[in-house]
N, C-alpha and C positions, 0 to 999 in steps of 0.2 A: 258210835261214840256220841255222847250227849253231855253238854255242860249247861247248867241252868243257874243263872245268877238271880239273886234276890237282895233286898235290903236298901235299894236306892230310894230316893225321895228328896224332900226339900229340907234344908237346914239353914240356919243363920250363920253368918261369919263367926268363927270361933267355936262353932258347934261340932257335934260328932255324929257319925253314921257308921254302921257296921254292914259291910257287904259279905255275902256268902255265896259259894258256888258248889253245887253238888255235881259230881262227875260220875258217869257210868259208861260202861263199854270198854274200859281199859284196865290194866293192872295199875291201879292208882299210885301205889308206892314206888313204882318204877319210873315215874315221870316227874320232870320239873314242870311247875305250873306258874302262871303269872297273871297279872292284871295289866291290861292296857286301857287307854282312854282316848276318846276323840271328842274334842270340843267343837262346837259349831264353827265351820269354816277353817278348821285347823287340821293338821295331820295327826296320824296315830302316834301315841307316845306310850312307851313302856313305863308303867308306874312302879311295879315291883315284880320280883320273881322269887320263888322258893324252890330250892333244889332237893333232890332225893334225900340228901343227908341233913336237910333242915336249914342249911345256910341260906341267907337272903340277900337280895339286891334291891336297892331303892334308888329311884331317880333323885337327883339333887333337889328337884322341886317339891318332893314330899318327905325327904329324909328328916327324921326327928318328929314327924307328925303322923305318919301312917305305919302300921305294923301288920305284916302278913304272917299268917300261920297256916298250918295244915293239920288235918286229923285223918291219918291214914285209915283208921278203923271205920270212919264214916265217909271216906272218899270225898272229903270236903275241904275247901280252903276258905279262909276268911280274910277280910281286909278291914282292920280297925282304923278308921279315919278320924282324926281329931284336929283341932285347930284349923277347921275348914276355912278356905278362902274363896272368894268369888271365882278366882281363876281355876278352882278345882271343878267347876261346873263342866260336865261332860257325860257322854255315854261311856260306861265302864264295861269292859269285856273280860271275862275269865277265859284263859287259853292254856292249852298244853304247849310245851316248848319242845321243839325238835329242829332238825335241819331245815334251813330256810327253804320255803316253798313259794315265797313271793309276798307274804303279808307280815309286816312288822319285823323285818329282818334286821339283825344286828351282828356285829363281829365280836367274838370272844375267843381268846386264845388261838387265833388264827383260823377259826372256823366261823361259818355263818349260820346262825340259828334264827328261828322265828316262830310265829304262831302256826300250829299245825291244825288243831281243832279249837273252835271257840264257840261261845254261846251267843244268844241274841242280844245281850247287853242289858244293863240296868242304868237308868238315868239318875244322875246326881245333880241337883240344882242348889247352889249356894247363893243366897241373896238376903238382903235386909228387908 
């Protein structure tokens, strides 16, 4: 399984970036996927998730500013980031979602899920 992120870089506050992640080695349409991020000196945070039926989850910190989408034909997910803030500065990871195996675990409907496979990350820096 391989996940390859792209699109990171530098942006000014209020600016926009588009992250992409190409996934191989799995039946893409059968998986929920997500983006997590880790800022320097801070813990891992789920930014967004998109489920097999296309429904989405966003953390409160990015709701209304970020939009996640998936393209099953191209085995790709995107994260459109707008209204960027300095606190969005972090390494962003694309991940498949499955039963918790120790990384990025969260509780949903009585079960624990987390990151199963993830990429090497792409760095987003927001500064004036």
